[in-house]
C-alpha positions in Angstrom: 59.2 -16.1 -13.8 55.9 -14.2 -13.7 54.2 -16.5 -11.3 51.8 -18.0 -13.9 52.0 -21.4 -15.4 51.3 -21.9 -19.2 48.9 -24.6 -20.1 50.4 -27.9 -21.1 50.4 -28.7 -24.8 48.3 -31.8 -24.0 45.8 -29.8 -22.0 45.6 -27.1 -24.7 45.2 -29.8 -27.4 42.3 -31.4 -25.5 40.5 -28.1 -25.0 41.0 -27.2 -28.7 39.7 -30.6 -29.7 36.7 -30.2 -27.5 35.8 -26.8 -29.0 36.3 -28.2 -32.5 34.0 -31.1 -31.8 31.4 -28.8 -30.3 31.5 -26.5 -33.3 31.2 -29.5 -35.6 28.2 -30.8 -33.7 26.5 -27.4 -33.8 27.0 -27.3 -37.6 25.6 -30.8 -37.8 22.5 -29.8 -35.8 21.6 -26.9 -38.1 22.5 -28.8 -41.3 20.7 -32.0 -40.4 17.8 -30.2 -38.7 17.2 -28.0 -41.8 17.3 -31.0 -44.1 15.0 -33.0 -41.9 12.4 -30.3 -41.8 12.1 -30.6 -45.6 12.7 -34.4 -45.9 10.1 -35.4 -43.3 7.1 -33.1 -44.0 4.8 -35.2 -41.8 6.8 -34.4 -38.7 7.1 -30.8 -39.7 3.4 -30.6 -40.3 2.7 -31.8 -36.7 4.3 -28.6 -35.5 3.2 -26.3 -38.3 -0.6 -27.0 -38.6 -1.6 -26.3 -34.9 0.6 -23.2 -35.0 -1.1 -22.0 -38.1 -4.6 -22.8 -36.7 -3.8 -20.7 -33.6 -2.6 -17.8 -35.7 -5.9 -17.8 -37.6 -7.8 -17.5 -34.3 -5.4 -14.8 -33.1 -5.9 -12.7 -36.2 -9.6 -13.1 -36.1 -9.7 -12.1 -32.4 -7.8 -8.9 -33.4 -4.7 -9.7 -31.3 -2.3 -8.0 -33.7 -4.3 -4.8 -34.0 -2.0 -3.2 -31.4 0.3 -4.0 -28.5 -2.6 -3.3 -26.1 -4.9 -5.7 -27.9 -2.2 -8.4 -27.9 -1.8 -8.1 -24.1 -5.6 -8.0 -23.5 -6.3 -11.1 -25.6 -3.2 -13.1 -24.6 -5.2 -15.3 -22.2 -8.4 -15.5 -24.3 -9.9 -19.0 -23.8 -10.3 -19.5 -27.5 -6.6 -18.7 -28.1 -5.5 -21.1 -25.4 -7.8 -23.9 -26.7 -5.7 -23.9 -29.8 -2.6 -23.1 -27.8 -2.6 -26.4 -25.9 -2.8 -28.2 -29.2 0.0 -26.1 -30.6 2.3 -26.9 -27.7 1.5 -30.6 -27.9 2.2 -30.6 -31.6 5.5 -28.8 -31.2 6.8 -31.2 -28.6 5.6 -34.3 -30.4 7.4 -33.0 -33.5 10.6 -32.4 -31.5 10.6 -35.9 -30.1 9.7 -37.3 -33.5 12.7 -35.6 -35.2 15.0 -36.9 -32.4 13.8 -40.4 -33.0 13.9 -40.0 -36.8 17.6 -39.1 -36.6 18.3 -41.9 -34.1 16.4 -44.7 -36.0 16.8 -43.4 -39.6 13.2 -44.4 -40.4 9.9 -42.5 -40.1 8.1 -45.8 -39.5 10.1 -46.5 -36.4 9.5 -43.1 -34.9 6.3 -44.1 -33.0 7.6 -47.6 -32.2 9.3 -46.9 -28.9 10.3 -50.1 -27.2 8.4 -50.6 -23.9 11.7 -50.7 -21.9 12.6 -47.3 -23.3 9.2 -45.9 -22.4 9.7 -47.1 -18.8 13.0 -45.4 -18.6 11.5 -42.1 -20.0 8.7 -42.4 -17.4 11.2 -43.0 -14.6 13.3 -40.0 -15.7 10.3 -37.7 -15.9 8.9 -38.8 -12.5 12.3 -38.3 -10.9 12.7 -34.8 -12.5 9.2 -33.8 -11.3 9.7 -35.3 -7.8 13.1 -33.8 -7.2 12.0 -30.4 -8.5 9.0 -30.4 -6.1 11.1 -31.6 -3.2 13.8 -29.0 -3.6 11.2 -26.2 -4.0 9.6 -27.3 -0.7 13.1 -27.3 1.0 13.8 -23.9 -0.4 10.5 -22.5 1.0 11.1 -24.1 4.4 14.6 -22.6 4.7 13.7 -19.2 3.3 17.4 -18.2 2.8 18.7 -16.4 -0.3 22.0 -18.3 0.0 20.1 -21.6 0.3 18.0 -20.7 -2.7 21.1 -20.3 -4.8 22.6 -23.5 -3.6 19.4 -25.4 -4.2 18.9 -23.9 -7.6 22.4 -25.1 -8.7 21.7 -28.5 -7.2 18.4 -28.7 -9.0 20.0 -27.7 -12.3 22.7 -30.3 -12.0 20.1 -33.0 -11.2 17.8 -32.0 -14.0 20.8 -31.9 -16.4 21.7 -35.5 -15.6 18.0 -36.6 -15.9 17.7 -34.8 -19.2 20.5 -36.9 -20.7 18.9 -40.1 -19.2 15.5 -39.3 -20.8 16.9 -38.2 -24.1 19.1 -41.3 -24.4 16.1 -43.5 -23.8 14.2 -41.7 -26.5 17.0 -42.3 -29.0 17.3 -45.9 -27.9 20.7 -45.7 -26.2 20.5 -48.8 -24.1 23.9 -48.2 -22.5 22.8 -45.0 -20.6 21.9 -45.7 -17.0 21.2 -43.2 -14.2 24.6 -43.9 -12.8 26.4 -43.2 -16.1 24.3 -40.1 -16.7 25.4 -38.6 -13.4 28.9 -39.8 -13.1 30.9 -40.8 -16.2 28.8 -39.1 -18.8 27.8 -35.9 -16.9 29.8 -33.8 -19.3 27.7 -35.2 -22.1 24.6 -34.2 -20.1 25.9 -30.6 -19.9 26.7 -30.7 -23.6 23.2 -31.9 -24.4 21.8 -29.0 -22.4 24.1 -26.6 -24.3 23.1 -28.0 -27.7 19.4 -27.8 -26.9 19.8 -24.2 -25.9 21.8 -23.4 -29.0 19.0 -24.7 -31.1 16.1 -23.4 -29.0 17.1 -19.8 -28.0 17.8 -18.3 -31.4 14.7 -19.9 -32.9 12.5 -18.8 -30.1 14.0 -15.2 -30.3 13.0 -15.0 -34.0 9.6 -16.5 -33.2 8.9 -13.8 -30.7 10.4 -11.0 -32.8 8.1 -12.0 -35.7 5.1 -11.6 -33.4 6.3 -8.2 -32.2 6.8 -7.1 -35.8 3.2 -8.0 -36.7 1.7 -5.7 -34.1 -0.2 -2.9 -35.7 0.7 -3.8 -39.3 -1.8 -4.0 -42.2 -3.8 -7.2 -42.2 -2.1 -8.6 -45.4 1.3 -8.2 -43.8 0.1 -9.8 -40.6 -1.2 -12.9 -42.5 2.2 -13.1 -44.3 4.2 -12.9 -41.1 2.1 -15.5 -39.4 2.3 -17.8 -42.3 6.1 -17.5 -42.2 6.0 -18.0 -38.4 4.0 -21.3 -38.7 6.6 -22.6 -41.1 9.4 -21.4 -38.9 8.0 -23.4 -36.0 8.3 -26.5 -38.1 12.0 -25.8 -38.6 12.3 -24.8 -35.0 11.0 -28.3 -33.9 13.4 -30.0 -36.4 16.4 -28.1 -35.0 15.6 -28.9 -31.3 14.8 -32.5 -32.1 18.1 -32.8 -34.0 19.9 -31.2 -31.0 18.4 -33.8 -28.7 19.7 -36.7 -30.8 23.1 -35.2 -31.3 23.4 -34.3 -27.7 22.1 -37.6 -26.3 24.9 -39.3 -28.3 27.7 -36.9 -27.5 30.6 -39.0 -26.5 32.1 -36.6 -23.9 33.1 -38.0 -20.6 35.3 -36.6 -17.8 38.3 -38.0 -19.5 37.5 -36.5 -22.9 35.9 -37.6 -26.1 35.3 -41.3 -26.5 34.5 -43.2 -29.7 30.8 -43.5 -30.6 
């Protein structure tokens, strides 16, 4: 014997099943997200139009003339006046796409039941309160080790609350705080993973597109920024789809359960 123990067939099967389910969910996120961006243009436009408007301002300010100009004008008040609208539109579109997938109807997207809104408000308040409290504890202790421990604790708490909030948005009435932090915490981790898988690549392309535009001829800048505005619409659709798929991921500590 070599002192190591081979994984049991059952354990290996469960791990393989989990990976297959995750891969299938990721394909679903990109497939359904791409389709939704085209099928529900109203939600896509909520993200695209403010983004496009900010790009018009940025180009007229001369932000893309050079890297130095981009840095100098990054905090221009006019740019940020449109920037706040852009951020609002982006997140409204994300939540809209999540609810569209959950309800199957564009008309039902803004009709969030009052009880669900209360749960969302509770989740957001808890997330903000816990984050602020742990930051104060970290500052009071002032220890690098404590900072790491508190950061891990904060991430775990925010992950559970993320599932609780997302489940409320997609009208999952079975999700309670207790379930989010105990039985369904693996699903909360999966939701965070899915959101990252949708967000990170899209954000990377969004940023790369801006870098590519620096110092280019004006016609090329307009073209790249037009593409970027449309890309942000797809970006929102992908993240919104990830929220819905992740919020309904049937993963518990014992494995996958039926929807």
